[in-house]
C-alpha positions as CSV (number, residue, x, y, z in Angstrom):
1,X,78.3,150.6,92.0
2,X,75.2,152.7,92.5
3,X,73.5,151.0,89.5
4,X,74.3,147.6,90.9
5,X,72.9,148.4,94.3
6,X,69.6,149.5,92.7
7,X,69.4,146.3,90.7
8,X,69.9,144.2,93.8
9,X,67.1,146.0,95.7
10,X,64.7,145.7,92.7
11,X,65.5,142.0,92.5
12,X,64.7,141.5,96.2
13,X,61.5,143.4,95.9
14,X,60.5,141.2,92.9
15,X,61.2,138.1,94.8
16,X,59.2,139.3,97.8
17,X,56.2,140.1,95.7
18,X,56.3,136.8,93.9
19,X,56.2,134.9,97.1
20,X,59.8,133.6,96.7
21,X,61.4,135.6,99.5
22,X,63.4,133.9,102.3
23,X,61.6,135.8,105.0
24,X,58.0,135.4,106.2
25,X,55.3,136.2,103.7
26,X,53.5,139.5,103.8
27,X,50.1,139.8,105.5
28,X,48.3,139.7,102.1
29,X,49.9,136.4,101.2
30,X,49.2,134.6,104.5
31,X,46.2,132.3,104.4
32,X,42.9,132.9,106.1
33,X,41.9,130.2,108.5
34,X,38.3,129.1,109.5
35,X,37.5,126.5,112.1
36,X,33.9,125.3,112.1
37,X,32.7,123.3,115.0
38,X,29.3,121.5,115.3
39,X,27.8,120.8,118.7
40,X,26.8,117.3,119.7
41,X,26.8,115.9,116.2
42,X,27.4,112.2,115.7
43,X,30.2,110.6,113.5
44,X,27.7,109.6,110.8
45,X,25.4,112.6,110.7
46,X,26.7,114.2,107.5
47,X,26.5,112.7,104.0
48,X,30.2,112.1,103.4
49,X,30.3,110.0,106.6
50,X,27.3,107.9,105.7
51,X,24.2,109.9,106.5
52,X,20.9,110.2,104.7
53,X,20.7,113.8,105.8
54,X,21.7,116.0,102.7
55,X,24.8,118.1,103.5
56,X,26.0,119.1,100.0
57,X,28.3,121.9,101.2
58,X,30.2,119.8,103.7
59,X,30.3,116.9,101.2
60,X,31.8,119.2,98.6
61,X,34.5,120.4,101.1
62,X,35.4,116.8,101.7
63,X,35.3,115.9,98.0
64,X,37.9,118.6,97.4
65,X,39.9,118.3,100.6
66,X,41.0,115.8,103.2
67,X,38.7,113.6,105.1
68,X,39.9,112.1,108.4
69,X,38.5,108.8,109.5
70,X,40.4,108.6,112.9
71,X,40.2,112.0,114.4
72,X,39.3,112.5,118.0
73,X,37.7,115.3,120.2
74,X,37.7,115.4,124.0
75,X,34.3,113.8,124.6
76,X,32.3,116.9,125.6
77,X,31.7,120.5,124.7
78,X,33.8,122.4,127.2
79,X,36.9,120.1,127.2
80,X,36.9,120.0,123.4
81,X,36.6,123.8,123.0
82,X,39.4,124.4,125.5
83,X,41.7,121.9,123.8
84,X,40.9,123.4,120.3
85,X,41.7,126.9,121.5
86,X,44.9,126.2,123.4
87,X,46.5,123.1,121.9
88,X,46.8,121.4,125.3
89,X,44.8,118.7,127.0
90,X,41.6,120.0,128.6
91,X,42.9,119.6,132.2
92,X,46.0,121.6,131.4
93,X,43.6,124.3,130.1
94,X,41.6,124.2,133.3
95,X,38.6,122.4,131.7
96,X,38.8,118.8,133.0
97,X,35.0,118.9,133.5
98,X,32.6,121.8,132.7
99,X,32.6,125.6,132.8
100,X,31.6,127.3,136.0
101,X,29.2,130.2,136.1
102,X,31.0,132.0,139.1
103,X,34.7,131.8,139.7
104,X,35.4,131.5,143.5
105,X,39.1,131.8,143.4
106,X,41.5,132.9,140.6
107,X,44.6,132.9,142.8
108,X,45.3,129.2,142.5
109,X,44.6,127.5,139.2
110,X,43.6,123.8,138.9
111,X,42.7,121.3,136.2
112,X,39.0,121.4,137.0
113,X,38.6,125.2,137.6
114,X,36.0,125.7,134.8
115,X,37.7,128.6,133.0
116,X,40.6,128.9,130.6
117,X,44.0,128.8,132.3
118,X,46.0,132.0,132.1
119,X,49.0,129.8,131.5
120,X,47.6,129.0,128.1
121,X,47.3,131.3,125.0
122,X,44.3,130.9,122.7
123,X,44.8,130.6,119.0
124,X,43.3,134.1,118.6
125,X,45.8,135.6,121.1
126,X,48.8,134.1,119.3
127,X,47.6,135.0,115.7
128,X,46.9,138.6,116.7
129,X,50.7,138.9,117.3
130,X,51.2,138.1,113.6
131,X,48.8,140.6,112.2
132,X,45.7,138.4,111.9
133,X,42.2,139.8,112.4
134,X,40.4,137.4,114.7
135,X,36.7,136.7,114.7
136,X,34.3,134.4,116.4
137,X,30.7,133.6,115.8
138,X,28.9,131.1,118.0
139,X,29.1,129.2,121.3
140,X,32.0,130.0,123.6
141,X,31.4,127.9,126.8
142,X,34.9,128.1,128.3
143,X,34.4,131.1,130.6
144,X,31.3,132.8,131.9
145,X,32.8,135.9,133.5
146,X,33.8,139.0,131.6
147,X,37.5,138.5,132.1
148,X,37.2,135.1,130.3
149,X,35.0,136.3,127.4
150,X,36.3,136.0,123.7
151,X,37.4,139.7,123.4
152,X,39.4,139.3,126.6
153,X,41.0,136.1,125.1
154,X,42.2,137.5,121.8
155,X,39.2,137.9,119.5
156,X,38.7,141.3,117.8
157,X,35.0,140.7,117.2
158,X,32.5,138.2,118.8
159,X,28.9,137.3,118.4
160,X,27.2,134.4,120.1
161,X,26.3,132.4,123.1
162,X,28.7,132.6,126.1
163,X,26.8,129.9,128.0
164,X,25.9,126.3,127.1
165,X,22.6,125.2,125.5
166,X,19.7,127.6,125.1
167,X,16.6,128.0,122.9
168,X,17.4,128.6,119.2
169,X,14.7,131.3,119.2
170,X,15.4,133.3,122.4
171,X,17.8,133.6,125.3
172,X,16.6,131.5,128.2
173,X,17.0,132.7,131.8
174,X,20.5,132.3,133.2
175,X,22.0,132.3,129.7
176,X,24.1,135.1,128.1
177,X,24.5,136.1,124.5
178,X,26.9,138.9,123.4
179,X,27.8,141.0,120.5
180,X,31.4,141.9,121.3
181,X,31.2,142.7,125.1
182,X,27.5,143.8,125.2
183,X,24.4,141.7,125.9
184,X,22.5,140.8,122.7
185,X,18.7,140.6,122.6
186,X,17.5,138.5,119.6
187,X,14.8,140.0,117.3
188,X,11.5,138.2,116.8
189,X,12.6,136.4,113.6
190,X,15.8,135.1,115.3
191,X,17.1,131.6,114.6
192,X,20.4,130.8,116.2
193,X,22.0,128.8,113.4
194,X,21.2,131.4,110.8
195,X,22.4,134.2,113.0
196,X,25.8,132.5,113.5
197,X,26.2,131.9,109.8
198,X,25.2,135.4,108.8
199,X,27.5,137.0,111.3
200,X,30.4,134.9,110.0
201,X,29.7,136.1,106.5
202,X,29.5,139.7,107.8
203,X,32.9,139.3,109.4
204,X,34.5,138.1,106.1
205,X,33.0,141.1,104.4
206,X,34.3,143.5,107.0
207,X,37.8,142.2,106.6
208,X,38.0,142.7,102.8
209,X,39.2,146.3,103.0
210,X,41.9,145.6,105.7
211,X,44.2,143.6,103.5
212,X,44.9,141.5,106.6
213,X,44.6,137.7,106.9
214,X,41.9,136.6,109.3
215,X,41.2,133.7,111.6
216,X,37.6,132.9,112.3
217,X,36.1,130.4,114.7
218,X,32.5,129.4,113.8
219,X,31.1,127.4,116.7
220,X,27.5,126.4,115.9
221,X,25.1,125.4,118.7
222,X,23.5,123.0,116.1
223,X,22.5,120.3,116.4
224,X,22.7,120.3,120.3
225,X,19.3,120.1,122.0
226,X,16.7,121.5,122.4
227,X,15.4,120.3,119.1
228,X,14.5,123.5,117.3
229,X,14.2,124.2,113.5
230,X,12.1,126.2,111.2
231,X,8.9,124.3,110.2
232,X,9.6,124.5,106.5
233,X,12.9,122.8,107.1
234,X,11.4,120.1,109.3
235,X,8.7,119.3,106.7
236,X,11.5,118.2,104.2
237,X,12.2,115.3,106.5
238,X,8.8,114.4,108.0
239,X,8.0,110.7,107.5
240,X,11.5,109.7,106.4
241,X,12.4,108.4,109.8
242,X,9.4,106.1,110.2
243,X,11.7,103.5,108.8
244,X,13.2,103.4,112.3
245,X,16.6,103.5,113.9
246,X,17.3,99.8,113.3
247,X,17.0,100.0,109.5
248,X,18.6,103.4,109.2
249,X,21.6,102.4,111.3
250,X,22.2,99.4,109.0
251,X,21.8,101.6,106.0
252,X,24.4,104.2,107.2
253,X,26.8,101.4,108.0
254,X,26.4,100.0,104.5
255,X,26.9,103.5,103.1
256,X,30.2,103.8,105.1
257,X,31.4,100.5,103.8
258,X,30.5,101.4,100.2
259,X,32.4,104.7,100.4
260,X,35.4,103.0,101.9
261,X,35.3,105.0,105.0
262,X,37.2,102.3,106.9
263,X,40.0,100.2,105.5
264,X,38.8,97.1,107.2
265,X,35.4,95.5,107.7
266,X,34.2,96.1,111.3
267,X,31.2,94.5,112.9
268,X,28.2,96.7,113.6
269,X,27.5,96.4,117.3
270,X,24.2,95.1,118.4
271,X,21.5,97.6,119.3
272,X,21.9,98.9,122.9
273,X,19.9,96.8,125.3
274,X,18.2,99.9,126.6
275,X,16.7,100.7,123.1
276,X,13.6,99.0,122.0
277,X,13.3,97.5,118.5
278,X,11.6,100.0,116.2
279,X,8.7,97.6,115.4
280,X,7.9,97.5,119.1
281,X,7.8,101.3,119.5
282,X,4.3,102.7,119.7
283,X,4.8,106.5,119.4
284,X,6.6,106.3,116.1
285,X,5.2,109.6,114.8
286,X,6.7,111.5,117.7
287,X,10.0,109.8,117.2
288,X,9.9,110.6,113.5
289,X,9.3,114.3,114.4
290,X,12.2,114.4,116.7
291,X,14.7,113.0,114.2
292,X,13.2,115.1,111.4
293,X,13.9,118.1,113.5
294,X,17.4,117.0,114.2
295,X,18.0,116.4,110.5
296,X,16.6,119.9,109.8
297,X,19.1,121.4,112.2
298,X,22.0,119.7,110.5
299,X,20.7,120.7,107.1
300,X,20.3,124.3,108.1
301,X,23.9,124.4,109.5
302,X,25.2,122.9,106.2
303,X,23.3,125.7,104.3
304,X,25.0,128.3,106.5
305,X,28.4,126.8,105.8
306,X,27.5,127.0,102.2
307,X,27.0,130.8,102.6
308,X,30.4,131.1,104.2
309,X,32.1,129.2,101.4
310,X,30.3,131.1,98.7
311,X,31.4,134.4,100.3
312,X,35.0,133.3,100.1
313,X,34.6,132.2,96.5
314,X,32.9,135.5,95.6
315,X,35.8,137.6,97.0
316,X,38.5,135.3,95.6
317,X,39.8,134.1,98.9
318,X,38.6,130.5,98.9
319,X,41.9,128.9,97.5
320,X,43.9,130.7,100.2
321,X,41.7,129.8,103.1
322,X,42.0,126.7,105.2
323,X,38.6,125.5,106.4
324,X,38.4,122.9,109.1
325,X,35.2,121.2,110.2
326,X,34.6,118.9,113.1
327,X,32.3,118.1,116.0
328,X,33.0,118.7,119.7
329,X,31.8,115.2,120.8
330,X,29.7,112.3,119.7
331,X,25.9,112.2,119.5
332,X,24.1,113.0,122.7
333,X,22.0,110.4,124.6
334,X,20.8,112.8,127.3
335,X,17.1,113.2,128.3
336,X,16.1,116.5,130.0
337,X,13.2,116.1,132.4
338,X,14.5,117.7,135.6
339,X,17.1,119.7,133.6
340,X,14.3,121.2,131.5
341,X,12.3,122.3,134.5
342,X,15.5,124.0,135.9
343,X,16.3,125.7,132.6
344,X,12.9,126.9,131.8
345,X,11.1,127.5,135.1
346,X,7.8,125.9,136.2
347,X,5.5,127.8,133.8
348,X,7.6,127.4,130.7
349,X,8.3,123.8,131.5
350,X,4.6,123.0,131.6
351,X,4.1,124.6,128.2
352,X,7.1,122.7,126.8
353,X,5.4,119.4,127.6
354,X,2.6,120.0,125.2
355,X,4.6,121.8,122.5
356,X,5.8,119.6,119.6
357,X,9.5,119.3,119.0
358,X,10.9,122.0,116.7
359,X,8.6,124.8,117.8
360,X,9.5,127.7,120.1
361,X,8.6,126.7,123.6
362,X,9.5,123.0,123.2
363,X,12.5,121.7,125.0
364,X,13.4,118.1,124.2
365,X,16.1,115.8,123.0
366,X,16.1,112.9,120.6
367,X,17.5,110.6,123.3
368,X,19.6,107.4,123.1
369,X,17.5,105.9,120.4
370,X,18.5,108.3,117.7
371,X,21.9,109.1,119.2
372,X,22.9,105.5,118.5
373,X,22.1,106.2,114.8
374,X,24.2,109.3,114.9
375,X,27.2,107.5,116.2
376,X,27.1,104.6,113.6
377,X,29.1,102.4,113.7
378,X,30.4,103.1,117.1
379,X,29.3,102.3,120.7
380,X,28.3,104.8,123.4
381,X,27.8,108.5,123.3
382,X,28.8,112.0,124.3
383,X,30.9,112.2,127.6
384,X,32.1,108.6,127.3
385,X,35.5,107.6,125.9
386,X,34.4,104.7,123.7
387,X,34.6,105.7,120.0
388,X,31.0,106.9,120.0
389,X,31.9,109.6,122.5
390,X,35.2,110.8,121.0
391,X,35.3,110.0,117.3
392,X,34.5,113.0,115.1
393,X,34.1,113.6,111.4
394,X,37.0,115.9,110.4
395,X,37.3,117.7,107.0
396,X,40.1,120.1,105.9
397,X,39.6,122.1,102.8
398,X,42.7,124.1,101.7
399,X,43.2,124.2,97.9
400,X,46.6,125.9,98.0
401,X,48.0,122.9,99.9
402,X,45.7,120.0,99.2
403,X,46.0,119.7,95.4
404,X,44.5,116.2,95.2
405,X,41.6,115.2,97.5
406,X,42.2,112.2,99.7
407,X,41.0,110.3,102.7
408,X,43.3,109.5,105.6
409,X,43.3,107.0,108.4
410,X,46.2,108.7,110.2
411,X,45.3,109.4,113.8
412,X,44.8,112.9,115.0
413,X,43.5,114.7,118.2
414,X,41.8,118.0,118.7
415,X,44.9,119.3,120.5
416,X,46.6,119.1,117.0
417,X,44.5,121.9,115.5
418,X,46.3,124.8,117.2
419,X,49.8,123.8,116.1
420,X,48.5,123.1,112.6
421,X,47.0,126.6,112.5
422,X,50.2,128.2,113.7
423,X,52.2,126.3,111.1
424,X,49.9,127.4,108.3
425,X,50.1,131.0,109.5
426,X,53.9,130.8,110.0
427,X,53.6,131.8,113.6
428,X,55.6,130.5,116.5
429,X,54.0,129.9,119.9
430,X,55.4,132.4,122.4
431,X,56.9,131.3,125.7
432,X,55.0,134.0,127.6
433,X,51.9,136.1,127.2
434,X,50.5,138.8,129.5
435,X,53.4,138.2,131.8
436,X,52.5,134.6,132.2
437,X,54.7,131.6,131.3
438,X,52.8,129.4,128.9
439,X,52.4,125.6,129.1
440,X,54.0,123.8,126.2
441,X,51.7,122.8,123.4
442,X,50.8,119.1,123.5
443,X,49.4,118.9,120.0
444,X,51.4,118.1,116.8
445,X,50.8,119.8,113.5
446,X,48.7,118.0,110.9
447,X,50.4,119.7,108.0
448,X,52.5,116.6,107.0
449,X,49.2,114.7,106.6
450,X,47.6,117.5,104.6
451,X,50.7,117.5,102.3
452,X,50.1,113.8,101.6
453,X,52.9,112.6,103.9
454,X,53.1,110.1,106.7
455,X,53.2,112.1,110.0
456,X,55.1,110.8,113.0
457,X,52.1,110.9,115.3
458,X,51.7,110.9,119.1
459,X,53.3,108.2,121.1
460,X,49.8,108.0,122.7
461,X,46.7,110.1,123.2
462,X,44.5,110.0,126.3
463,X,41.2,111.2,127.8
464,X,39.4,111.7,131.1
465,X,36.0,113.2,131.7
466,X,34.0,112.6,134.9
467,X,36.1,109.4,135.4
468,X,35.4,108.1,131.9
469,X,38.9,107.5,130.7
470,X,40.9,106.0,127.8
471,X,44.3,105.8,126.3
472,X,45.3,104.8,122.8
473,X,48.7,103.8,121.7
474,X,49.2,102.4,118.3
475,X,46.5,99.8,117.6
476,X,45.6,99.3,121.3
477,X,43.0,101.3,123.2
478,X,42.3,100.9,126.9
479,X,38.9,102.2,128.1
480,X,37.5,102.7,131.6
481,X,34.0,103.8,132.6
482,X,32.9,105.7,135.6
483,X,32.0,103.3,138.4
484,X,33.8,100.4,136.9
485,X,37.2,99.3,138.2
486,X,38.0,96.9,135.3
487,X,39.6,98.3,132.1
488,X,38.4,97.2,128.7
489,X,41.0,96.6,126.0
490,X,40.4,96.8,122.2
491,X,42.5,96.2,119.1
492,X,41.3,99.4,117.6
493,X,43.0,98.6,114.2
494,X,40.9,95.5,113.7
495,X,37.9,96.2,116.0
496,X,37.2,100.0,115.8
497,X,33.6,99.4,116.9
498,X,34.9,97.9,120.2
499,X,32.9,94.7,120.1
500,X,35.6,92.3,121.5
501,X,37.2,93.1,124.9
502,X,40.6,91.6,124.9
503,X,41.6,92.6,128.5
504,X,41.7,89.0,129.8
505,X,43.6,87.8,126.8
506,X,46.3,90.4,127.0
507,X,47.0,91.3,130.6
508,X,50.5,92.5,129.7
509,X,49.1,95.1,127.3
510,X,46.6,96.2,130.0
511,X,49.4,96.6,132.5
512,X,51.6,98.6,130.1
513,X,48.7,101.0,129.1
514,X,47.6,101.4,132.6
515,X,51.0,102.6,133.6
516,X,51.1,105.0,130.6
517,X,47.7,106.3,131.6
518,X,48.8,106.8,135.2
519,X,51.8,108.9,133.9
520,X,49.6,111.0,131.7
521,X,47.0,111.5,134.4
522,X,49.7,112.7,136.8
523,X,51.1,115.0,134.1
524,X,47.8,116.8,133.2
525,X,46.4,116.7,136.7
526,X,43.6,114.2,136.6
527,X,42.0,113.7,140.0
528,X,43.1,110.6,141.9
């Protein structure tokens, strides 16, 4: 009897070590998870989505992983980050609009409060309960006060920008960078993108001896304005953009068609009426410099991602690490002017006006002209709910699950990332945290898609940001713009580029989706 008992225990130990146990895997078997987010990057701005900008490291992740063609963010930085971290719609997380710098009242939460709701748990808070190390390098932008900082919301280590946009070379007035909970003062040779990449690599190194799995959120500020990049990087692209936005937009669209990015042939929308034809543009060298700088910012980010991947490969963790890459919104059409004066102050603003794009002291954007290129083939831009504002490239690289690379047109939303991560980590969302009842997760795991299956998706997904609004159900998408009472209706399956408004032809569909949107808006707390 005694011998039999020993044999049974030995058998169970063997099964556990070989990964065949019936219980949860040990910490050493659980996968690492890295989410990488670009800031203000357009749908077509990386090579594997049609760009002329070389992004070999992201292209390689896509070549050996899953590439999504119908994945959505939440139209702007703060809402997207809140949804990613919590798995609920931005309004449910308290980020229906933008972050606030000073919280006036914490007693009564609301959908537009500007800091993460206490009735949500961040992905870091949940994974910590399952033995994960949690790291973040990059832009936070979902809470300016100490109680809302990353270390107070579940991260073990943090480095980066608490605030929104700043210089890539220094911390501007009114902005805050931290290392853990302490203010960080950049050295003279500082460049934000490199610093974020290097700190991410450092965190991977620091975790090697712990034998714990890790979750890491790498939130680049690139390629968000201001247009800043090392000169040697910019020079690689100088002159290449004198071909102009018209020709390059057509070229990217042709690239997308050749690579089969879309299952059907869509029409490329006409150039925005506010954008001049390239041949009629007089300051072409200045426009070339702006886009060359933007391309340099994307290229430098890709190189940093390459460092992260190489570190994982070197320490043998790449196959057991899920890497997700996406952008927080579409390309940005903003111009700065008054905003630049406010951010910099009078004296620095005056200097910025005579400083070429890319250099320290400059403070400019690439405007609607190049943003339209970035969002090829879609209409509109960041903050709008047309496809140009909410469609993102999305890549998932996870060799232990994705055995054969593929592209998918199955629809996903940024709220789906948290439940996907929890399923990969074999962790259940708790009902309460810090003595607070948690709101139910709205997202649905993407794991069936990653496993090559057809996922039963959402009945519908919806958006609202500064009264730009939309709802998509199946092939139909209803879109509303701030200041306009009439809805637009698109057959998104056959007209993804939103060139044919079918609202008048299908009033019954408009009525059905309007009611769906009303119900959703009431549920999440959209202002009436």
